[in-house]
N, C-alpha and C positions, 0 to 999 in steps of 0.2 A: 444707465450706461455702464457697461462692464468695465472694471478696472483693467488696465493693460498690464501684462507681465513685466516685472522689473528687468532692466537690461542686464545681460550677462557679459562681463568684460573678457578680455583675452585671458587664458589660464594663467599666464605668468605675470600679469599686471593686476593691481588693485588700486584703481583710480577712485580716490575719495571724492565723490561728486558732492555738490552742495546739499543734496537730499541726504546722503550718508553722513555728512558732517553735521547736519541739523539733528539727526537721530542720535549721534554720538554725544553731542552737547547736552541734549535733554536727559540722557541717561547716565552722564558721567559720574555724578555724585549721588547716585541712587542705591549704593551698597551692593553692587554686582561684582562677582568674581570675574577673573579674565575670561574663563570659559563662557560664562553667561553674557558678558559684555560683548564678546565676539559673536556669540550666537544671535545677537540682534541682527547681524547682516550675514548670518551663516550660509545662506543660499546665494550670496554675492561673491563671485570669483571662484576659482578652483586652485587646488594644489596648496592650500593654506590650512593650518589648524585654526580653531576658534581663538586661542590665545594669541597666535600671530596676527589675526585680524584685529584683535583688541589692541595690540601694540601699534599697529598702523593707524588705527582710529585715534589713539592717544597722541601720536606724533602730529596728526592733522588738527587736533584740538589745541595742541601746544602745551600739554601738561602730561606729566608722568602718571601712569595708572596708580590710582590710590590703593594703599594697603588697607585691607579690611581689618577691623578690630572685632567684628562679629561674623556670624555665618551669613552667606549670600542670601539676599532677599528673594532670589528666584529659585535656587536649587537646594537651599538649606545645607550647603556643604557637601552635596552628593558628589561633586567632581574633585573633591579633595580627598576622597577615601579609596583610592585605587588599591593601595597595599592591602587594605582590609578585604576588598572584594577579591583580589588576586589570591589571598590565603584561603578565602572560601571556596574559590573555584578548585584550588589544589586539593583541598580536603574532600570536596563533593565529588570529584571525578577519579579519586584514587581507586585503582583497580578496574577502570573502564578504558579500553582501547578506543580511541576515536581519532579520525583524521579530518572530518568536516564538522563544523558546528554553527549554530545560529545562536546569537545573544539577543535576549529581549529583556524588558524592565516593566515593573508595575509601580506607578506613581500615585501619590495622593491625588484624587481629582481636584481638590481645592487648590493645590499647588499649580496644576496644570491650568486651571481657570485664571489664576493670578497671572501666569505668563502671558495668556491671551490678553488680559487687561493691560499688562505693561506694553505689549506690542502696539495695542491701539493707542495708549497714552503717548508713546514715543513716536507713532507714525511710521513704523518700519514695515516694509512690504517684503523683507528678505529673511525674516526670522527662521531659525532652525529650531525644531521642537527639542525640549530636553530629553524626551525619550529617544529620539533619533540620534542625537549627539552621544547620550550615554551608551547606548547599544553599540555604536561604532567604536567608541573608545574602549569600552569593555572588551570587544572583540580583538582589538589590537593587542591588548595585554594577555588575552587567552592564547593568541598565536605564539606569544613568546614562551608560554608555559609548556604547550604541548607540541608545537611546531605544526599544528593543524591548520586548516584554512577556514576562514570565516565565510559562510555562504548564505544565500537566501532561499535555497531549495535543496532537497535531499541531504539534509545534515545527518550525521550519526548521533549528535546530541543537541538538545535545546537547553540552553542555560538561561534561566529566568531570574533576574535580580528583583526581589520584592523590597523596594526601598523603605516603605513605611514600617516593615517588620525586621529588615535586615537580613532576611533568609535568602538563600540561593536554592532555587528549585531546579532539579535536573531531570529531564525527560530523555530516556534512552530509546532511540528510534530502532526499529527492526531492520534486518537486512533480508534481502530477497534473492533467491536462486531459482532460475527457470531450468526446465529440462523436459524430458519425455520418459514415461514409465511403461514397462510392460508387466503384466501380471499373469502368472501360470496357476496360481492357487485359486480354487473355486470356493474357498472358505473366507476370503479376505474382503471386508468392506474397504472402500477407499479412504475413508476417514475414521477417526476413533468414534465409536458408537456408544454413548453413555447408556447405562442400564435404565430402562424405562421405569422400573419400580422405585429406584433410589435417586434417579437423576444424577448419577455419577458420584454419589457420596459414599457408596459401598454398603452392601447389605447381604443377608443370607442367600438370596436368590442368585446374585452375581459372584458369591464367594468372596466378598469384600473388595473386588477389583473396581467396581464402579462402572464396568463395561459389559456390554452384551456379547461382544466377541473379544477373543483373546488378544488379537492384534489388528492392524490395519496397514494399508499401503502408507498412510501418513507416518505411522509410528516406526515402521521399518526404515523409511527414508530419513526420517527427521533424527533418529537416535544417534547416528554418528555426527550429525551437525551439532546437535545440542552438547554431546561430549567434547567436540573440538572447540566450540565457541563459548561454552559456559552459559548458553541461553536458558532462559527460565521457561520457555514453552514454544509451541509451534502452531502455526495455521497452514492448512494444505489447501491450495486453490487449483482445482482441475478443470480442464475444458470439457464439462460434462462429467458423467460418471457411468461406469457400467454396473450391472447388478452384481451382488456379492458372488453369485455362483457362475458369473460369466468370466471368461478369460479376456485379457487385453493383449492382442498380438500385433503383428505388423511393425510399423516404426514407432508404436507407442502413443500414449495420450499426453498431450502438452499439460504442464502443470507449473505452478510457482509455489515454492516452499518459502514460508515466512518465519524467520526465527525471531522470537520476542526477547528483548532486553539481553542482547549478547554482550559478554564481557570481552571477548576476543573476536576481532574481525579479520585479521591476517590469517586466513585459512586457505589450504591448497585444494581447489575444487577437483582436479584430477585424482588425487589421493583419496578424497572423500567419495568420489564416484566409485572407485575401486572398493573401498571399504563398505559402502552400502551394498554392492552387489555381492560381496563375499559374505557379509553378515546376514543378508536376507536369504541366503541358502537356496537360490533358485526360485523363490516364491515371487520375488519382484526383481526387476532390473531397471536401472535408470541409465539414461544416455544424454549426451549433449548438454551437460550441466554448464550453466554460464550465469554470471552475475546479472541481476535484473533490479526492477524497482516497483514501486507501488502501482505505477501506471500500467505495468504488464498484467497485474491482477485484474484490472478492469477490462482490458483487451481479452484476457483468457475467458472471463465471465460472460462477456457480451458476444463472443464468437459463436457463429452457428454453422459450422461445417457440416457437409454431409458425411455419412459414415457407412462403411461396408461391414456386413455381418455374415457369419456362417451359423445356420440353425439346424440342429438335428431334432426331427419331429417324429413323434410316435403317433401312429394312426394308420388304419387299413384303408388305402385308397389306391387308385391307378395312377400311373405316370401321366396318362393322358389327361385326367382330371386335374392333377397338379399343374401340368404345363398350361392347360386352358385357363386355370385361375390366375396363374402368374402372369400370363399374357394379358389377361383382362385388367388386372390391377396396376400394371406398370404404367406409371405417369398419371394415373387418376388420383384425385384427391380422396382421402379417407377422413371420416370424422371420428375423433378419439375423445370420448369423455374421460376426465380424470380417472385413472385405474382405481379399482377397489383397494388395492394394497397400499397406495400412497394417499388415498383420499383423506386420511386423518391429518396430514401435514401439507397438503396442497389444495389450492382453490378448486372447487368442483365446477368445471366448465368444459365446453367442448372445443377442441383444438383441430384445425384442419392440417393434415400432413399428406405427404405423398411417398409411396414406394417408387423410386425412380427406375429401378431395373431389378429383375430378379430371375433365377434360372435354377433348374433342378440339376444337382451334380451327382447324386447317388440315391439308390433306392433299394429296398428289400420289401418282402411281404408286409411287414408291420411297422416300418419306419422309413423315412427318407430325409435327405439333407439338401438344403437349398442355400444358395448365396445370394445376397440382395444388397442394394445400396439405397438408402433412405434419407429423407431430410432430417436435420437436426431436431431432436425432441420427439421422434417417433418412438412409441412403445412397442418393441417388436414382439415381445411374449404376448401381449394383449391382442396385437394384430393377428397372430397365429391362432390363439385360443379363443379370441372373441370377448372374453371378460363379461360373459352374461349379456352380450349384445351392446356393450359400451363402446366398442369399436365396430364401425360399419363402413364399408364391407369388411369382413375379416376372412381369413384363410379357410377356417373351419366351415364357415357359412358357404364359401364358394365351392369347396369340394363335397360338401354335404355330409360330413362325418365329423365327430369330435376329434380334435387334434390336441396334443400335449407337447410342449417344448421340453425336450430331454436335455439339451445342451446348447449353450449360446456362446459364440465367440465374437468379439469385435476384431475384425480383420484389419481395418485401417480408419484413422481419422483424416479426413481429406482437407486438412487446413493449409496445406502448402500450395503455392501457386506453381504452375508449369507442370 
């Protein structure tokens, strides 16, 4: 038979029932501090601190709380060292701006096991764990230091008190900014591209830079943010990516910029948007910058919007053949095996994709331009050129002559509704 949940009294009352009185009498002379004595019934009632619960229990027992001559048998004096922990927080967080924080603690497992044994011995169903009580009380004191807010999600800092060693560990969480970027430069990759020979360490081949390409969309966008925040690094999360030699036009590609270990968080997004666009010199433009969070990264990565493209194609064929091929392929599934150019870093498998619509917009004797809309994940260059038959059907196959993509533009990412 399952044990029933202990009754929860009215928030402003604390009725010492016979069950609570029995717990108090059993534990009264067992060498517990006021915090730990009150924690025996810490989940009973609301609006009281554990020392206040302890006082009410002592009144019910009819005796004053005993003065301890040695360390508490449960917490070993942990709840008497707040000034020590307060000074450690001040020292460890100096130079870091934060507004939201989470407190945690690490305890000796044997001490936590002793607590469980005490609860069983005293017969309490309302005990609050030492870890929970310590984290809450430490949080109250941190709030007085920084004027920040103790939270359970999306903190700026995580403060972990390691009680066995006395150390305070600080984890600085990143901040996130979402937006859209346009790219005019056909020599820019989306993200920093480490040199394949030295894996980013720097070598003669890359001129000591550790990079394959001089810059990237990520670096151009992140640089003003790193300067303003004092961050130690960045991660760039795009809703897909265009080829290095493709432009990103239209309303831009959605992205989330993650700034790692920022020292400053009070930064002005409109000013930084202006600074990114100025310093990028027309190569990249950002729009619609707004604060975001880690959940947005997941949404960005999992999104599968359709995309529109403009493709300039070199090859001698007739408009009639091109129009016939585009009419045939529109809406039909195509089978795309992982392209040769990315097979070294992606699983080699066949993916079904569709060209949803396509039209011829311009032509000359040796080249023509088409605009099309395709499902997310469609390799446009391979669909045009065929990639040695790895895409079937492909446009070269349908018009009967070899074709080469001369220029590719992403015209729109269709991620917005309406």
